[in-house]
Each structure stands twice: as structure tokens, then as C-alpha cells.
C-alpha positions as CSV (number, residue, x, y, z in Angstrom):
1,M,9.0,-19.2,0.9
2,S,6.6,-20.0,3.4
3,A,6.4,-17.4,6.0
4,H,6.6,-20.0,8.9
5,H,8.5,-23.0,7.7
6,G,11.0,-21.8,5.2
7,T,9.6,-24.5,2.6
8,P,8.5,-23.7,-0.8
9,T,5.0,-22.8,-1.3
10,S,2.8,-25.2,-3.2
11,T,0.6,-22.3,-4.8
12,P,1.2,-21.3,-8.2
13,L,-0.2,-17.8,-7.6
14,E,2.6,-17.1,-5.1
15,R,5.2,-18.6,-7.4
16,D,3.9,-16.1,-10.2
17,A,3.7,-13.2,-7.7
18,R,7.0,-13.9,-6.6
19,L,8.4,-13.6,-10.3
20,V,7.4,-9.9,-10.4
21,S,8.3,-9.0,-6.8
22,T,11.8,-8.4,-5.5
23,D,13.2,-8.6,-1.8
24,H,12.7,-4.8,-1.7
25,K,11.8,-2.5,1.0
26,V,8.2,-2.7,1.8
27,A,6.9,1.2,2.2
28,P,3.8,1.8,4.1
29,G,2.3,3.4,0.4
30,E,3.1,0.0,-1.0
31,I,1.3,-1.6,2.1
32,A,-1.8,0.7,1.4
33,L,-2.2,0.1,-2.2
34,G,-2.3,-3.7,-1.4
35,V,-4.8,-3.4,1.4
36,V,-7.2,-1.0,-0.4
37,I,-7.1,-3.5,-3.8
38,G,-7.9,-6.4,-1.6
39,R,-10.5,-4.7,0.7
40,T,-12.0,-3.2,-2.5
41,A,-12.5,-6.8,-3.8
42,E,-14.0,-8.1,-1.0
43,F,-16.3,-5.5,-0.2
44,F,-17.4,-6.0,-3.9
45,D,-18.3,-9.3,-3.3
46,F,-20.0,-8.7,-0.1
47,F,-22.0,-5.7,-1.9
48,V,-23.2,-7.9,-4.9
49,Y,-24.5,-10.4,-2.6
50,G,-26.1,-7.4,-0.5
51,I,-27.9,-6.1,-3.5
52,G,-28.6,-9.3,-4.8
53,S,-30.6,-9.9,-1.6
54,V,-32.8,-7.1,-2.4
55,L,-33.4,-6.9,-5.9
56,V,-33.0,-10.7,-7.3
57,F,-33.3,-13.5,-4.4
58,P,-36.5,-12.5,-3.1
59,Y,-38.2,-13.3,-6.7
60,V,-35.8,-16.0,-8.0
61,F,-35.3,-18.0,-4.6
62,F,-38.5,-17.1,-3.0
63,P,-41.3,-16.5,-5.3
64,F,-43.8,-18.6,-3.0
65,V,-44.4,-15.8,-0.4
66,D,-45.0,-12.2,-0.8
67,P,-42.7,-9.6,-1.6
68,V,-41.9,-8.3,2.0
69,T,-41.7,-11.6,3.6
70,A,-39.4,-12.7,0.7
71,T,-36.8,-10.4,1.3
72,L,-36.8,-11.1,5.1
73,Y,-36.1,-14.5,4.1
74,S,-33.5,-13.3,1.7
75,F,-32.0,-10.9,4.6
76,L,-32.0,-14.1,7.1
77,V,-29.7,-16.1,4.5
78,F,-27.6,-13.1,4.2
79,S,-26.6,-13.2,7.7
80,L,-25.0,-16.5,7.3
81,A,-22.1,-15.0,6.2
82,F,-21.4,-12.9,9.2
83,I,-22.0,-16.2,11.5
84,A,-19.5,-18.2,9.5
85,R,-16.8,-15.5,9.6
86,P,-15.5,-16.2,13.1
87,V,-15.3,-19.7,12.2
88,G,-13.4,-18.8,9.0
89,S,-10.9,-16.9,11.0
90,I,-10.4,-19.9,13.4
91,V,-10.0,-22.3,10.7
92,F,-7.8,-20.3,8.4
93,M,-5.5,-19.4,11.3
94,A,-4.7,-23.0,11.5
95,V,-3.7,-23.4,7.7
96,D,-1.8,-20.2,8.4
97,Q,0.3,-21.7,11.4
98,I,0.6,-25.1,9.3
99,Y,1.2,-24.1,5.7
100,G,1.9,-20.4,5.7
101,R,0.0,-16.8,4.9
102,G,0.4,-17.2,1.4
103,V,-1.4,-20.6,1.3
104,K,-4.2,-19.3,3.7
105,L,-4.6,-15.9,1.6
106,T,-4.7,-17.8,-1.7
107,V,-7.2,-20.4,-0.5
108,A,-9.4,-17.7,1.2
109,M,-9.7,-15.6,-1.7
110,L,-10.5,-18.3,-4.1
111,L,-12.9,-19.6,-1.8
112,L,-14.3,-16.1,-2.3
113,G,-14.4,-15.6,-5.5
114,F,-15.6,-19.3,-6.2
115,S,-18.6,-19.0,-3.7
116,T,-19.6,-15.6,-5.4
117,A,-19.3,-16.8,-8.8
118,A,-21.1,-19.9,-8.3
119,I,-24.3,-18.2,-7.3
120,S,-24.4,-16.9,-10.9
121,F,-25.0,-20.2,-12.0
122,L,-27.7,-21.4,-9.4
123,P,-31.0,-22.3,-10.9
124,G,-34.2,-20.6,-9.4
125,Y,-36.7,-22.2,-6.9
126,Q,-38.9,-22.4,-10.0
127,S,-36.3,-24.9,-11.3
128,I,-35.3,-27.0,-8.5
129,G,-37.2,-26.1,-5.4
130,V,-35.8,-26.0,-2.0
131,V,-32.5,-27.3,-3.1
132,S,-32.1,-23.6,-4.7
133,I,-32.4,-22.1,-1.3
134,V,-29.9,-24.7,0.4
135,L,-27.4,-24.0,-2.2
136,L,-27.6,-20.1,-1.9
137,G,-27.3,-20.7,1.8
138,V,-24.1,-22.9,1.4
139,F,-22.3,-20.3,-0.9
140,R,-23.4,-17.7,1.3
141,V,-21.7,-19.4,4.1
142,G,-18.7,-20.1,2.1
143,Q,-18.2,-16.4,1.4
144,G,-18.1,-15.9,5.2
145,L,-15.5,-18.4,5.9
146,A,-13.6,-16.8,3.1
147,L,-13.9,-13.6,4.5
148,G,-12.6,-14.6,7.7
149,G,-9.7,-16.2,6.2
150,A,-8.8,-13.2,4.0
151,W,-7.5,-11.5,7.3
152,D,-3.9,-10.9,6.2
153,G,-2.0,-8.8,9.0
154,L,-1.7,-6.1,6.0
155,A,-3.9,-3.3,7.9
156,S,-2.0,-4.0,11.4
157,L,1.2,-3.9,9.8
158,L,0.4,-0.6,8.0
159,A,-1.0,0.8,11.4
160,L,2.5,-0.2,13.2
161,N,4.7,0.9,10.4
162,A,2.8,4.3,9.9
163,P,4.5,7.5,11.4
164,R,3.1,8.4,14.6
165,H,1.4,11.7,13.5
166,R,-0.1,10.0,10.3
167,R,-1.8,7.1,12.1
168,G,-5.4,8.3,11.2
169,W,-4.4,9.0,7.7
170,Y,-2.9,5.1,7.2
171,A,-6.0,3.6,9.6
172,M,-8.3,5.2,6.9
173,M,-6.9,3.5,3.8
174,P,-8.3,0.2,4.3
175,Q,-11.5,1.2,4.8
176,L,-11.5,2.9,1.5
177,G,-12.4,-0.4,0.3
178,A,-16.2,-0.3,1.5
179,P,-17.2,2.7,-0.8
180,L,-15.1,1.8,-3.9
181,G,-16.5,-2.1,-3.5
182,F,-20.2,-0.7,-3.4
183,L,-19.7,2.1,-6.2
184,L,-18.4,-1.0,-8.7
185,A,-21.2,-3.1,-7.1
186,S,-24.1,-0.8,-7.3
187,G,-23.0,0.7,-10.7
188,L,-22.9,-2.7,-12.1
189,F,-26.4,-3.4,-11.1
190,A,-27.8,-0.3,-11.8
191,Y,-26.3,-0.7,-15.6
192,F,-28.4,-3.6,-16.1
193,L,-31.5,-2.7,-14.3
194,L,-31.8,0.3,-16.3
195,N,-30.7,-1.2,-19.7
196,L,-32.7,-4.6,-19.3
197,S,-36.3,-5.4,-18.9
198,S,-37.5,-6.8,-15.5
199,E,-37.6,-10.0,-17.3
200,D,-34.3,-10.3,-18.7
201,F,-32.5,-8.7,-15.4
202,L,-34.3,-11.5,-13.3
203,S,-33.5,-14.1,-15.9
204,W,-29.6,-13.6,-16.7
205,G,-28.7,-9.9,-16.1
206,W,-28.2,-10.2,-12.5
207,R,-25.9,-13.0,-13.1
208,F,-23.1,-11.0,-14.5
209,P,-21.8,-8.9,-11.4
210,F,-21.7,-12.2,-9.3
211,Y,-19.8,-14.0,-12.1
212,V,-17.1,-11.2,-12.6
213,A,-16.3,-11.4,-8.8
214,F,-14.0,-14.4,-9.4
215,T,-11.7,-12.7,-12.1
216,I,-11.8,-9.3,-9.7
217,N,-10.6,-11.8,-6.6
218,V,-7.8,-13.3,-8.5
219,V,-6.5,-9.8,-9.4
220,A,-6.5,-8.7,-5.9
221,L,-5.1,-11.7,-4.7
222,F,-2.3,-11.0,-7.0
223,A,-1.9,-7.6,-5.5
224,R,-1.6,-9.0,-2.2
225,L,0.6,-11.9,-2.6
226,R,2.9,-9.9,-4.1
227,L,3.8,-8.1,-1.2
228,V,3.0,-11.3,1.3
229,V,5.5,-13.7,-0.6
230,T,8.5,-11.1,-0.4
231,D,11.1,-11.9,2.5
232,E,11.1,-8.4,3.7
233,F,7.0,-8.7,4.5
234,S,7.9,-11.7,6.6
235,R,10.5,-10.1,8.4
236,L,8.2,-7.0,9.2
237,L,5.3,-9.3,10.7
238,E,8.3,-11.3,12.5
239,N,9.5,-8.3,13.9
240,R,5.9,-6.9,14.8
241,E,4.9,-10.4,16.0
242,L,2.1,-10.2,14.0
243,E,1.7,-14.1,13.9
244,P,-1.5,-16.1,14.5
245,T,-1.8,-17.3,18.2
246,S,-4.0,-19.7,20.2
247,V,-7.6,-18.2,20.4
248,A,-7.9,-19.8,23.8
249,D,-5.0,-17.9,24.8
250,M,-5.7,-14.6,23.5
251,F,-9.3,-14.4,24.9
252,T,-7.7,-15.5,28.5
253,A,-5.2,-13.0,28.6
254,Q,-7.2,-10.0,27.1
255,G,-10.6,-11.1,26.2
256,R,-12.1,-7.9,27.6
257,F,-10.4,-5.8,24.8
258,V,-12.0,-8.2,22.3
259,L,-15.5,-7.3,24.2
260,I,-14.6,-3.6,23.8
261,G,-13.5,-3.7,20.5
262,T,-16.8,-5.3,19.4
263,F,-19.1,-2.8,20.7
264,V,-16.7,0.5,19.7
265,P,-17.8,0.6,16.3
266,L,-21.5,-0.3,16.5
267,A,-22.6,3.2,15.4
268,S,-20.3,2.8,11.9
269,F,-21.5,-0.7,11.4
270,A,-25.3,-0.3,12.3
271,L,-25.5,2.9,10.0
272,F,-23.2,0.8,7.3
273,H,-26.3,-1.4,6.3
274,L,-28.8,1.4,6.7
275,V,-27.7,3.6,3.7
276,T,-26.7,0.7,1.5
277,I,-28.9,-2.4,1.8
278,F,-32.1,-1.6,3.8
279,P,-32.7,1.6,2.1
280,L,-32.9,-0.3,-0.9
281,S,-35.3,-2.7,0.2
282,W,-37.4,-0.2,1.5
283,V,-37.8,2.4,-1.4
284,T,-38.7,-0.6,-3.8
285,L,-41.0,-2.5,-1.5
286,F,-43.1,0.6,-0.3
287,D,-42.0,3.5,-2.5
288,Q,-42.3,1.7,-5.9
289,R,-39.3,3.6,-6.8
290,S,-37.0,2.4,-9.6
291,G,-34.0,-0.1,-8.0
292,G,-31.7,1.3,-10.9
293,E,-32.5,4.9,-10.4
294,F,-32.2,4.7,-6.5
295,L,-28.9,2.8,-7.0
296,L,-27.2,5.5,-8.9
297,V,-28.2,7.7,-5.9
298,Q,-26.2,5.3,-3.7
299,C,-23.3,5.6,-6.4
300,A,-23.3,9.3,-5.5
301,G,-23.4,8.6,-1.8
302,A,-20.5,6.3,-2.2
303,V,-18.5,8.7,-3.7
304,V,-19.3,10.9,-0.9
305,G,-18.5,8.4,1.5
306,A,-15.1,7.8,0.0
307,L,-14.3,11.4,0.4
308,A,-15.3,11.3,3.7
309,T,-13.1,8.3,4.7
310,V,-10.1,10.5,3.5
311,L,-11.2,13.6,5.7
312,S,-11.6,11.0,8.7
313,G,-7.9,10.4,8.3
314,L,-7.1,14.3,8.1
315,I,-9.4,14.6,11.3
316,A,-8.1,11.8,13.4
317,D,-4.5,12.8,12.9
318,R,-5.4,16.0,14.7
319,V,-8.1,15.3,17.5
320,G,-7.1,11.5,17.9
321,R,-9.0,8.5,16.3
322,R,-11.3,7.5,19.2
323,P,-12.5,11.3,20.1
324,L,-13.5,11.3,16.3
325,L,-15.6,8.1,16.8
326,A,-17.0,9.6,19.8
327,I,-18.2,13.1,17.9
328,C,-19.3,10.4,15.1
329,A,-21.2,8.3,17.4
330,G,-23.0,11.7,18.8
331,A,-24.0,13.0,14.8
332,I,-25.2,9.2,14.3
333,A,-27.5,9.7,17.3
334,V,-28.8,13.0,16.2
335,F,-29.2,11.5,12.8
336,S,-31.3,8.7,14.0
337,A,-33.8,11.4,15.1
338,V,-34.2,12.5,11.5
339,T,-33.9,9.2,9.8
340,P,-37.6,8.2,9.8
341,F,-38.6,11.8,8.2
342,L,-35.9,11.6,5.5
343,L,-37.0,8.0,4.3
344,G,-40.5,8.6,4.4
345,G,-40.0,11.9,2.9
346,G,-39.9,10.9,-0.9
347,A,-37.3,11.2,-3.4
348,T,-35.7,14.3,-2.0
349,G,-35.7,13.2,1.8
350,Q,-34.2,10.0,0.4
351,T,-31.7,11.4,-1.5
352,A,-30.5,13.6,1.8
353,F,-30.7,10.6,3.9
354,I,-28.4,8.6,1.3
355,L,-26.2,11.7,1.1
356,L,-25.6,12.5,4.7
357,G,-25.7,9.0,5.9
358,F,-22.9,8.3,3.8
359,A,-20.9,11.1,5.1
360,L,-21.2,10.4,8.5
361,L,-20.5,6.5,7.8
362,G,-17.2,7.5,6.0
363,L,-16.3,9.8,8.8
364,S,-17.0,7.3,11.5
365,F,-16.2,4.0,9.4
366,G,-13.0,5.6,8.2
367,Q,-11.5,5.2,11.8
368,A,-13.5,2.3,13.1
369,A,-11.8,-0.8,12.3
370,G,-9.0,-1.6,15.0
371,A,-9.7,1.9,17.0
372,V,-8.9,-0.3,20.1
373,S,-6.6,-3.1,18.7
374,S,-3.6,-1.0,20.2
375,N,-5.1,-2.6,23.5
376,F,-3.6,-5.7,22.4
377,L,-0.3,-7.1,23.2
378,T,1.7,-7.4,20.3
379,R,1.7,-11.0,20.4
380,Y,-2.1,-11.2,20.5
381,R,-2.7,-8.5,17.9
382,Y,-2.7,-10.4,14.9
383,T,-5.6,-12.9,16.4
384,G,-7.2,-10.2,18.4
385,S,-7.7,-7.9,15.7
386,A,-9.2,-10.5,13.3
387,L,-11.7,-11.8,15.8
388,T,-12.7,-8.6,17.0
389,S,-13.6,-7.4,13.4
390,D,-15.5,-10.7,12.9
391,L,-17.6,-10.1,16.2
392,S,-18.0,-6.3,15.3
393,W,-19.5,-7.2,11.8
394,L,-21.7,-9.9,13.3
395,T,-23.1,-7.8,16.3
396,G,-23.3,-4.4,14.5
397,A,-24.1,-5.3,10.7
398,G,-24.8,-9.1,10.3
399,F,-28.6,-8.8,11.4
400,A,-29.2,-4.9,10.5
401,P,-31.1,-5.4,7.3
402,L,-33.3,-8.2,8.7
403,V,-34.2,-6.4,11.8
404,A,-34.5,-3.1,10.2
405,L,-36.9,-4.4,7.7
406,G,-38.8,-6.3,10.1
407,L,-39.7,-3.5,12.5
408,S,-40.2,-0.8,10.0
409,S,-42.7,-3.1,8.0
410,K,-44.8,-3.5,11.1
411,F,-44.4,-0.4,13.3
412,G,-43.0,1.9,11.0
413,L,-39.8,4.2,10.2
414,G,-39.4,5.2,13.6
415,W,-37.9,1.9,14.7
416,V,-35.1,2.2,12.1
417,G,-34.2,5.3,14.1
418,A,-34.2,3.5,17.3
419,Y,-31.9,0.8,15.9
420,L,-29.4,3.4,14.9
421,L,-29.5,5.2,18.0
422,S,-28.9,1.9,20.0
423,G,-25.6,1.5,18.0
424,A,-24.6,5.2,18.7
425,V,-25.3,4.6,22.6
426,C,-23.3,1.3,22.4
427,T,-20.4,2.8,20.7
428,L,-20.3,5.6,23.3
429,A,-20.5,3.3,26.1
430,A,-17.7,1.0,24.9
431,L,-15.5,4.2,24.4
432,L,-16.1,5.2,27.9
433,F,-15.4,1.8,29.1
434,N,-12.1,1.6,27.1
435,K,-11.0,4.8,28.7
436,L,-11.5,3.6,31.8
437,E,-9.5,0.4,31.3
438,T,-6.7,1.9,29.8
439,R,-4.7,5.2,30.0
440,E,-4.5,6.8,26.7
441,G,-1.7,8.9,25.3
442,P,-2.3,12.7,24.5
443,D,-3.5,11.7,20.9
444,G,-5.9,9.2,21.8
445,S,-4.1,7.0,19.8
446,G,-3.5,4.0,22.2
447,P,-2.5,3.3,26.0
448,R,0.5,4.6,27.5
449,A,3.5,2.5,28.5
450,T,3.4,2.2,32.0
451,G,5.3,-1.1,32.8
452,P,7.1,-3.6,31.3
453,N,3.9,-5.8,30.2
454,S,2.1,-2.5,29.2
455,P,0.6,-3.0,25.6
456,G,1.9,0.9,25.0
457,R,5.2,-0.3,25.7
458,N,5.0,-3.3,23.0
459,L,3.8,-1.2,20.4
460,A,6.0,1.7,20.2
461,P,7.4,2.4,17.0
462,R,10.6,1.3,16.1
463,P,13.3,3.6,15.1
464,R,13.6,4.8,11.9
């Protein structure tokens, strides 16, 4: 049944999901599994495009300029998804309110899979000229709109239903999708790079990772719908008031928390692309290092990142999520000072940069999403968390590869360290401002309940 109107949904996937899904108690572990599968699929699409932006698009779609300029053009198109993402959230929230969360999720995930898979069929610039670039941009915008629409409330519901002393542990689970998605995407690209000639790779080999994205998204969609279509899940959402609300109302009431939440994870999000997409471009353009070999190093980094993400959950439950973010921001600031020396230090230095960078990324990114979402009143949490996430990605990560490559190619790697340092400073400043705005509880997990309208009062765990 639709989560909003009690009328039958019209999507076959929802009906198929309901056939294998009974109206059972939806446990945090089950929600966590659905979140991890869904986020892994989203990040797979995300990283397939990001890796393609370095290894493929400059040569297939921008062959009329030098490789560095072509890569900058490619990164400019790369940023379009981050610009489109908040728009996608707003549009799909309207779909959610009218047709229900199941329909919204189905359309968003199919759009994501279609947009990614369609790129695999695109002719290059040599065949159809500038039209190929326009189509690439259109499908990239489609990815962004879909990623905004894929927000399903599972992560927020997981956080609210987690035991109080395990909130850091459950908060890190959705974040595991990033290193797992990167591992799948980089592993696929590495396989084709290492086993095909450069001519075959640029002709057809690069298309396979984009092509399989649609199948991966359908599997992930089914796993998520299996939860979303249950009556128990709908009741949990209603009890927690995790429903879309007016964006204007949310900004009027609690817009300052959107602003704070946008800047809190900036250190993590700046580092995010500086250990994944940017270094791949640097080593292939300026060190002439094999892209396939470097992707294997990054695969090892992704494993380190996944382990560090898990570790972040254990640490956060002992010291608090926000203190951990502050510690990580300080560590990232220190890391920014050695970034130019590591990236410019040959294969050994670059490997150290990747492994250390992914370790820091896992510890910080593991707790970055929604670290201040508990500031929102529950009726605004669904909408506020979605738009805060979108704006965080836009501000911290959307232009990171473009800015880092543009600065480093003209002025040297020192500017990459400066860019990373700026993200760490923003995170520390936002955390300080957030502490002044709210009175934190003893574990740093959220504001205290100080009155009838306080966020902490509305977010108190339900009796078990």
C-alpha cells in the first residue's frame, strides 16, 4: 500500500517486493542491510562516472584539447550532478507526497541506473561532435536528480531506532557504501585496463562498468523496496514523523541547522575526492603511472577505508560523534601539510598518501552524514537531512577534483594541501558554532531536551 494514501501502488517492482516481504518487525539490522546495499549501488554509479571522468571522457569526448584541459572539462561536467542533486530532492519529495515513497524510490533508482547505463552507449566526439558532450551532460544531470530522489529515510530511521549506546555503530553503516562502491567500480576498471590494449579500452572496454550499473541498481532497489513496502516500515516512519515537509517551512523554522550541517562534514567531503578521483588524474597526467596499477592501490585503500569506517562506529560510541569529527578534522589538517610531499614523492609516497588518506576518510566520513541532524525537530528531519546532505556534497565535494587539478596543474601540489586545510578549518568552525547553538548531551550525540519544543525532547528514544 502507498505510505501516504493507502491506495495500491502501480509499480511492478513494489508488488514483486511485497510478495517476498511480510508485515514483520523491521529490526535495525535489517534496515542497516538495506541501507548498505542501496548506498553501495549509488556509490558504484557515482565512482564509475568519476573514474571515467579521468580515464575515458577526456579522450573520448574532449579530444580537441590537451589532456590536462580535457580532464578539467570532464571534471566540469562531473560537477553537474552535485548541482542537480538538491533539485532532485525537492522534485522527488513532491513525488513522495503524492504517490508514496515506494514509487519515488522506484523512479529514482531506475533513473540512476538508466542514466549511468546510457552513457555506455554514447558515441564519442569524433562520431557526432559536440552532441556527444551535451548528451554526457544530460545523463550526468540525470544521475544527480536520481541521487537526490533516492533519499528514502532508511538512514534516519536506522539512527532513531538504534540503541542509544550504539548510535555511532549504526550511523557508520550507511557510510560503508562509499568504500564498497569504490572497490567495485575501481576493481572493474582496473581489470579492463590491465587486460586490454589502450585502443580496446577506449573503444569498448570502458563501457562495461557503465552498462552493468542498471542491473546493480535494480537489485539494490528490490532490496530496499522489500523494506519500504511493508506496513511495519510505514508505521515506523509515521511514528518518527519521517515524512517530507515543505522546504520553505523547513528553512524558515530551522534553516540555520541546514547551514551548520552543510559545513560540518566539509573536511571529510574535501578529502573524499582528494583520495579517489583527483590522485588518479594527477598520477596518470603528470607521473605517467599506469592507471590500472594505481587503481589496484586505491582498491587496497578502499579496504582500509571500510575498516576505518567500522572503527569509527566503535570510537564514536565511546567519545561521541562530534568529538570524533573534530579530532578527525584536526588530523586532516595535519595530513594536508604532508599531502604535497606524498603525492609528489613517487610511487611509494603516493601509496602512502592513498592508504593514510583512506584511513582518515573512513574515520571521519563514517560519522559525517547527519552528525547534526538531531538538531532538527522530527517533523523537519526527513527534508532537512536530505537537503543538508545535498548541500554538503555540493559544497565539499562537487568541485573538489576540478579545483584541485586546476590549482595543482598551474601552481603546484601545495595548493591541494591548502584546499584540504580549508575544509578542515570549515569543519572545526561549524562544530564550534553548532556547540554554541545547541546544548549537547553528555555523549555528544545531540541536544538536551530543555523544553516542550526542544529537538532533544522530540528525538527521545521510544521505550523498548
